[in-house]
C-alpha positions in Angstrom: -0.1 0.0 0.1 1.1 3.6 -0.5 0.7 6.0 2.3 1.8 9.6 2.7 3.4 11.0 6.0 0.0 12.2 7.1 -1.7 8.7 6.8 1.4 7.2 8.7 0.8 9.6 11.4 -2.7 8.9 11.8 -2.3 5.3 11.5 0.1 5.4 14.5 -2.1 7.1 16.8 -5.3 5.1 16.1 -3.6 1.8 16.3 -5.1 0.2 19.5 -2.1 -2.1 20.0 0.5 0.7 19.9 -1.6 2.8 22.2 -2.2 0.1 24.6 1.6 -0.7 24.8 2.4 2.9 25.2 -0.1 3.4 28.0 1.1 0.2 29.8 4.8 1.6 29.5 3.6 4.9 30.9 2.0 3.3 33.9 5.1 1.4 34.6 7.4 4.4 34.3 4.9 6.6 36.6 4.9 3.8 39.2 8.7 3.7 39.1 9.2 7.4 39.3 6.7 7.6 42.2 8.7 5.0 44.1 12.0 6.7 43.4 10.6 9.9 44.6 11.6 13.2 45.8 13.2 14.5 42.8 10.2 13.8 40.5 7.5 15.2 42.7 7.3 18.2 40.5 6.1 16.3 37.5 4.4 13.4 39.4 0.9 15.1 38.9 1.5 15.1 35.2 2.5 11.6 35.0 -0.1 10.0 37.3 -3.4 9.0 35.9 -6.1 7.1 37.5 -6.8 3.4 36.9 -9.2 3.0 34.0 -8.1 6.2 32.3 -7.9 4.5 28.9 -10.5 6.9 27.5 -9.4 10.2 29.2 -10.9 13.4 28.3 -9.8 13.0 24.7 -12.3 10.1 24.1 -14.9 12.4 24.9 -13.9 14.7 22.0 -14.7 12.0 19.3 -15.5 14.7 16.6 -12.0 13.9 15.1 -11.8 16.8 12.7 -12.4 20.6 13.3 -15.4 21.9 11.6 -13.1 24.2 9.4 -10.9 21.2 8.4 -13.9 18.9 7.5 -15.5 21.4 5.1 -14.6 19.9 1.9 -14.3 23.0 -0.3 -14.6 26.2 1.7 -17.1 28.4 0.2 -18.3 26.0 -2.6 -22.1 26.2 -2.4 -22.7 22.7 -3.7 -20.6 21.1 -1.0 -22.3 19.1 2.0 -20.8 20.1 5.4 -22.7 19.1 8.5 -20.6 21.7 10.3 -22.9 24.2 8.8 -26.1 22.5 10.5 -25.2 23.7 14.0 -22.0 21.8 14.8 -20.9 24.2 17.6 -17.2 25.0 18.3 -14.5 23.6 16.3 -12.6 20.7 17.9 -9.0 21.2 19.1 -6.0 19.7 17.5 -5.6 17.6 20.5 -9.1 16.2 20.1 -8.5 15.5 16.5 -5.7 13.0 17.4 -8.2 11.2 19.6 -10.7 10.4 16.9 -10.4 6.6 17.4 -9.4 6.0 21.1 -7.7 2.8 22.1 -9.8 0.0 23.3 -8.1 -3.3 24.3 -9.4 -3.3 27.8 -7.4 -5.8 30.0 -8.6 -5.4 33.5 -8.2 -9.2 34.5 -11.9 -9.6 34.5 -12.9 -11.4 31.2 -16.6 -10.6 31.5 -15.9 -7.0 32.2 -13.4 -6.7 29.3 -15.9 -8.2 27.1 -18.4 -5.6 28.0 -16.0 -2.6 27.7 -14.5 -3.7 24.5 -18.0 -4.4 22.8 -19.2 -1.0 24.1 -16.1 0.6 22.8 -16.4 -0.8 19.3 -20.0 0.5 19.2 -18.9 3.9 20.4 -16.2 4.4 17.7 -18.9 3.7 14.9 -21.4 6.1 16.4 -23.8 3.6 17.8 -24.0 5.3 21.1 -27.3 3.8 22.1 -26.0 0.2 21.5 -22.8 1.2 23.6 -24.9 2.4 26.4 -27.0 -0.6 26.4 -24.1 -2.9 26.6 -22.5 -1.0 29.4 -25.8 -1.2 31.3 -26.3 -4.9 30.7 -24.7 -6.2 33.9 -25.5 -4.4 37.1 -22.5 -6.0 38.8 -20.3 -3.5 37.0 -22.4 -0.4 37.5 -19.9 1.1 39.7 -16.9 0.2 37.8 -14.8 3.2 37.1 -14.0 2.1 33.4 -17.8 1.5 32.8 -18.8 4.8 34.4 -16.3 6.7 32.3 -17.2 5.1 29.1 -20.8 5.6 29.8 -20.3 9.2 30.6 -18.3 9.7 27.3 -21.1 8.1 25.4 -23.8 10.3 27.0 -21.7 13.4 26.4 -20.9 12.7 22.8 -24.5 11.6 22.1 -25.6 15.1 23.2 -23.6 16.8 20.5 -24.9 14.9 17.7 -26.2 16.5 14.4 -29.0 15.1 12.2 -27.7 14.7 8.6 -29.6 16.2 5.9 -30.6 13.1 3.8 -31.2 15.2 0.7 -27.6 16.2 0.7 -25.7 12.9 0.8 -23.3 12.1 -2.1 -22.9 8.6 -3.6 -19.7 7.7 -5.3 -19.0 4.5 -7.2 -16.2 2.4 -8.7 -15.6 -0.6 -11.0 -13.2 -3.4 -10.4 -10.0 -1.8 -9.1 -6.7 -2.1 -11.2 -4.1 -4.0 -9.1 -1.4 -4.1 -12.0 -1.1 -1.0 -14.0 1.4 -2.6 -16.5 -1.2 -5.3 -17.3 -4.2 -3.1 -17.6 -2.6 -0.4 -19.4 -0.6 -2.7 -21.9 -2.2 -1.3 -25.2 -4.4 -4.1 -26.0 -8.0 -3.9 -27.1 -9.3 -3.5 -23.5 -6.8 -1.0 -22.2 -8.8 2.0 -23.3 -11.9 0.9 -21.5 -10.0 0.1 -18.4 -8.4 3.6 -18.5 -11.8 5.2 -18.8 -14.1 3.4 -16.4 -11.7 1.7 -13.7 -9.7 3.2 -10.9 -6.3 2.0 -9.8 -5.4 0.6 -6.5 -3.3 3.7 -5.5 -6.0 6.1 -6.6 -8.6 4.4 -4.4 -6.6 4.4 -1.4 -5.8 8.1 -1.8 -9.4 8.7 -2.3 -10.2 7.0 1.0 -7.5 8.8 2.8 -8.8 12.2 1.5 -12.3 11.7 2.4 -11.4 10.4 5.8 -9.3 13.6 6.3 -12.3 15.7 5.2 -14.7 13.9 7.7 -16.6 11.6 5.4 -18.4 8.8 7.0 -19.7 5.7 5.1 -23.4 5.0 5.5 -25.7 2.5 4.1 -28.4 3.4 1.4 -31.0 1.9 4.0 -29.7 4.4 6.5 -30.9 7.2 4.2 -34.5 5.9 3.7 -36.5 2.9 4.5 -39.9 1.5 4.4 -42.3 1.6 7.5 -45.5 -0.2 7.8 -48.5 1.3 9.5 -51.1 -0.3 11.6 -53.2 -1.0 8.6 -50.4 -2.8 6.7 -49.7 0.0 4.4 -46.1 0.6 3.7 -44.3 3.9 2.7 -40.8 5.2 2.4 -39.5 7.6 5.1 -36.2 9.5 5.8 -33.8 7.8 8.2 -32.3 9.6 11.1 -28.4 9.7 10.7 -26.9 11.2 13.7 -23.3 12.0 13.6 -20.8 14.3 15.5 -20.3 17.8 14.2 -18.2 18.0 11.2 -18.8 14.6 9.9 -20.3 14.2 6.4 -22.3 10.9 5.5 -21.8 9.5 2.0 -22.6 6.3 0.2 -20.2 4.0 -1.8 -20.9 1.4 -4.5 -19.2 -0.8 -7.0 -20.5 -2.1 -10.2 -19.9 -5.3 -12.1 -18.5 -7.4 -9.2 -18.5 -10.5 -11.5 -14.7 -10.6 -12.6 -15.7 -11.4 -16.2 -13.4 -13.9 -18.1 -12.3 -11.1 -20.5 -10.3 -9.5 -17.4 -8.1 -12.6 -16.9 -4.6 -11.6 -17.1 -5.2 -7.9 -17.1 -4.1 -7.1 -13.6 -7.4 -7.7 -11.7 -8.6 -10.1 -9.0 -10.2 -13.3 -10.0 -13.0 -13.7 -7.2 -14.2 -12.9 -3.8 -13.7 -15.5 -1.1 -14.1 -15.9 2.6 -10.9 -15.3 4.5 -9.7 -17.1 7.5 -11.0 -14.4 9.6 -14.4 -14.8 8.3 -14.4 -11.7 6.3 -14.6 -11.2 2.5 -11.4 -10.9 0.7 -10.0 -11.7 -2.9 -7.9 -14.2 -5.0 -5.7 -13.1 -7.6 -3.6 -15.1 -10.0 0.2 -14.0 -10.0 2.6 -13.8 -12.8 4.1 -17.3 -11.9 0.6 -18.8 -12.1 0.0 -19.1 -8.4 -3.2 -18.0 -6.7 -2.9 -15.7 -3.8 -5.5 -14.5 -1.3 -5.3 -10.9 -0.2 -6.5 -7.2 -0.7 -6.8 -7.3 -4.4 -9.9 -5.2 -4.9 -12.3 -2.7 -3.4 -14.1 -5.1 -0.8 -10.9 -6.2 1.0 -9.2 -2.8 0.6 -12.1 -1.1 2.2 -12.4 -3.7 5.0 -8.7 -2.9 5.8 -9.2 0.6 5.9 -12.3 0.5 8.2 -10.4 -2.0 10.4 -7.8 0.9 11.0 -10.4 3.6 10.8 -13.5 2.3 12.4 -14.9 5.9 12.6 -15.1 5.8 8.7 -18.1 3.6 9.0 -21.5 4.6 10.4 -22.7 1.6 12.6 -20.7 -0.9 10.6 -21.8 0.2 7.1 -19.9 -0.9 4.0 -20.4 -0.4 0.4 -23.1 -1.6 -2.1 -21.9 -4.4 -4.4 -23.9 -4.7 -7.6 -23.9 -7.7 -10.0 -24.9 -8.6 -13.4 -25.7 -12.3 -14.1 -24.7 -13.2 -17.5 -21.2 -14.5 -16.5 -22.0 -15.2 -13.0 -21.2 -13.3 -9.8 -18.2 -12.7 -7.5 -15.9 -14.6 -10.0 -18.0 -17.7 -9.8 -19.5 -19.0 -13.1 -23.1 -19.2 -11.9 -25.0 -18.3 -15.0 -27.3 -20.9 -16.6 -25.0 -21.1 -19.6 -22.3 -22.8 -17.4 -24.7 -25.4 -16.4 -22.7 -28.1 -18.1 -19.6 -27.2 -16.3 -18.5 -29.7 -13.7 -18.0 -26.9 -11.0 -21.3 -25.3 -11.7 -23.2 -26.5 -8.6 -20.1 -25.9 -6.5 -19.7 -22.4 -7.8 -23.3 -21.7 -7.1 -23.0 -22.9 -3.6 -19.9 -21.1 -2.9 -21.2 -17.8 -4.4 -24.2 -18.0 -2.1 -22.0 -18.5 1.0 -19.7 -15.4 -0.1 -22.8 -13.3 -0.7 -24.0 -14.2 2.7 -20.6 -13.3 4.0 -20.8 -9.9 2.5 -24.2 -9.2 4.0 -23.0 -10.4 7.5 -20.2 -7.8 7.3 -22.2 -4.8 6.5 -22.3 -4.8 2.7 -25.4 -4.2 0.8 -26.2 -6.2 -2.4 -27.7 -4.9 -5.6 -28.8 -5.8 -9.1 -27.1 -4.3 -12.2 -29.5 -6.2 -14.3 -28.7 -9.5 -15.7 -27.3 -8.6 -19.1 -25.9 -5.0 -18.3 -28.5 -3.5 -20.5 -29.9 0.0 -20.9 -33.2 -0.3 -19.1 -34.2 3.2 -19.6 -34.8 5.8 -22.2 -33.0 5.7 -25.6 -30.5 8.3 -26.6 -33.2 9.9 -28.5 -36.1 10.3 -26.2 -38.5 10.2 -29.1 -37.6 6.6 -29.6 -38.8 5.7 -26.3 -37.0 3.0 -24.3 -33.7 1.6 -25.4 -34.9 -2.0 -25.3 -38.3 -3.6 -25.8 -40.7 -4.3 -22.8 -40.3 -8.1 -23.5 -36.5 -7.9 -23.3 -36.7 -5.7 -20.3 -39.0 -8.3 -18.5 -36.9 -11.3 -19.5 -33.7 -9.6 -18.2 -35.4 -8.8 -14.9 -36.6 -12.3 -14.5 -33.3 -13.9 -15.4 -31.6 -11.8 -12.8 -34.2 -12.9 -10.3 -33.7 -16.6 -11.1 -30.0 -16.8 -11.5 -28.7 -14.0 -9.2 -31.3 -13.1 -6.4 -31.8 -17.0 -5.9 -28.2 -17.0 -4.7 -27.8 -13.8 -2.8 -31.3 -13.5 -1.2 -33.9 -10.7 -1.4 -32.6 -7.6 -3.1 -34.4 -4.3 -3.2 -31.5 -2.0 -4.7 -31.1 -1.5 -8.5 -27.9 0.3 -9.7 -28.9 1.2 -13.4 -26.2 0.1 -16.1 -24.8 3.2 -17.7 -26.8 5.2 -15.3 -29.6 4.6 -17.6 -32.8 5.4 -15.6 -36.3 4.4 -16.6 -37.6 8.0 -16.3 -36.3 11.5 -16.3 -35.8 13.7 -13.2 -39.6 13.9 -12.6 -41.1 11.4 -9.9 -41.9 7.8 -10.9 -45.5 7.3 -11.7 -47.7 4.4 -11.7 -48.3 4.7 -15.4 -44.7 3.9 -16.0 -44.9 0.1 -16.8 -41.1 -0.5 -16.1 -41.3 1.0 -12.7 -44.3 -1.0 -11.8 -42.7 -4.1 -13.0 -39.5 -3.5 -11.0 -41.7 -2.6 -7.9 -43.4 -5.9 -8.3 -40.1 -7.7 -8.2 -39.3 -5.9 -4.8 -37.0 -3.1 -5.9 -37.3 0.0 -3.8 -33.9 1.9 -4.4 -33.0 3.1 -7.8 -29.6 4.7 -8.5 -28.8 6.5 -11.9 -25.6 8.4 -12.7 -25.1 12.1 -12.5 -21.7 13.5 -11.9 -22.7 17.1 -12.6 -23.9 17.5 -9.0 -22.5 16.4 -5.6 -25.9 14.9 -4.8 -29.4 14.4 -6.1 -32.1 12.2 -4.6 -35.9 11.8 -4.8 -38.2 10.0 -2.4 -41.8 8.6 -3.4 -44.2 6.7 -1.4 -42.8 3.4 -2.4 -39.2 4.2 -3.8 -36.0 6.2 -3.2 -33.9 7.4 -6.0 -30.3 8.7 -5.9 -27.7 9.9 -8.4 -24.1 8.4 -8.2 -20.8 9.9 -9.1 -18.2 7.9 -11.0 -14.7 8.2 -9.6 -12.9 6.5 -12.6 -10.0 7.4 -14.9 -12.1 9.6 -17.1 -13.7 11.6 -14.2 -10.4 12.0 -12.6 -8.7 13.3 -15.7 -11.6 15.5 -16.5 -11.1 17.4 -13.1 -7.2 17.1 -13.4 -7.1 19.2 -16.6 -9.9 21.7 -15.7 -8.5 25.1 -15.4 -11.6 26.7 -14.2 -12.1 26.0 -10.4 -15.8 26.6 -10.6 -16.0 23.7 -13.1 -14.1 21.1 -11.1 -16.6 18.4 -9.9 -14.6 16.6 -7.2 -13.1 19.2 -5.0 -15.6 18.4 -2.2 -13.9 15.0 -2.0 -10.3 15.6 -3.1 -7.9 17.3 -5.3 -7.6 15.2 -8.4 -4.0 16.3 -8.9 -3.2 14.4 -5.7 -5.1 11.3 -6.8 -4.6 10.8 -10.5 -2.2 7.8 -11.2 0.8 9.0 -13.3 0.9 5.5 -14.7 -2.3 6.2 -16.7 -2.1 6.8 -20.5 -3.2 10.3 -21.3 -5.4 11.9 -22.5 -8.3 9.9 -21.1 -11.1 10.2 -23.5 -14.9 9.1 -23.1 -16.3 6.7 -25.5 -17.4 3.8 -23.3 -20.9 2.6 -23.8 
């Protein structure tokens, strides 16, 4: 992985193990100095700290970034900044370095340690109610100093929370990440497409780093809006309550085409997603010598790694949305019906289902990208109506249900291929046959593509729509070469000049369809 100096600094202070070791060393030194005595009395008060002081006053300042620093773009009117919604005073530099306080309680009481560490894990991911419930779960520890201190920190931080404006949440997306630039950009027939719509590993990591620095926090699509049922059995979509500390900015992430198509073999990409020894999703990739290695070779494990080191990057355990087509199978397994004669067909389907469940269990949301990666919406010329016939539309939807949803479970999210929505910006209506058919299949969340604005969403009685922003080679290059600051589209997230991979062939033109 590539990290700059700032990242290394953050990584050092948020490492629980390093923090714990440092604290233990400090305790030992403090005790020694007290015993040795007289000469150090002047500084004894600075060195002494009470038992259970792991959280300290810094933990209570869990806002991580000051309001000023978390504002993505200063006076950019299109930028989301929760700091503008009544965030209060800016956090001090000292409190910034305590964004993710150390956990690893080791009191000698196994049951107590379990409570404290479980509550702390909820605390750092903004689930304060869950943390409080855990801390109050055993009355035998009600007077324990560690429990009381963490409980007080939960209550204090909870009192400062700001409700996010769900109408102003950005949604960024990626395709498969390029792990080996030399193979992806080798000049063959696929290189141009990779350069346009794919993101490299180094770019992705830098994007995460920048967004984390700006205060962005990953949320689920279902956190933004969800269905409720009234006493009469009627359902409707309502806005969610996303409560975050001042200066934190919620966003959604998704990844398209997580299928690892055969045409990508040998071009510097992962081969499939598997379940790692730790029970978390990871990737397999074929190396130059023909061996298959397991590791962080695509967005899923790389994001897992990042959240592991930066738990405050995830709201209540949220991960990204993973979208599948079906015509070549999913997750790198050849699960499509066209592979039914393969000797590994049933095994592939069984394992793909297990991996899909593993993703769900670890906070990932799963979505349809249509079965055949078709333009489900309007044609380029609106006078021509829809791009594909009604019959083909229904057949494709049914095949996705039969070949993909049957493996991954009920799915209510549709990420439109090419961003090709089934309607214009006006609300979906019941006289739209495609909307009604998708609705009958259980879809409630519909995401198109619109990079012209940081956010766009629409909520109807039975649906939620959201626009997505592509963070790919073309979009990065477009921002990189744009000389008019007012026309740059990514400055709320990062500076493209700091992200763009110099290994990319330039210019990066757009012709993908």
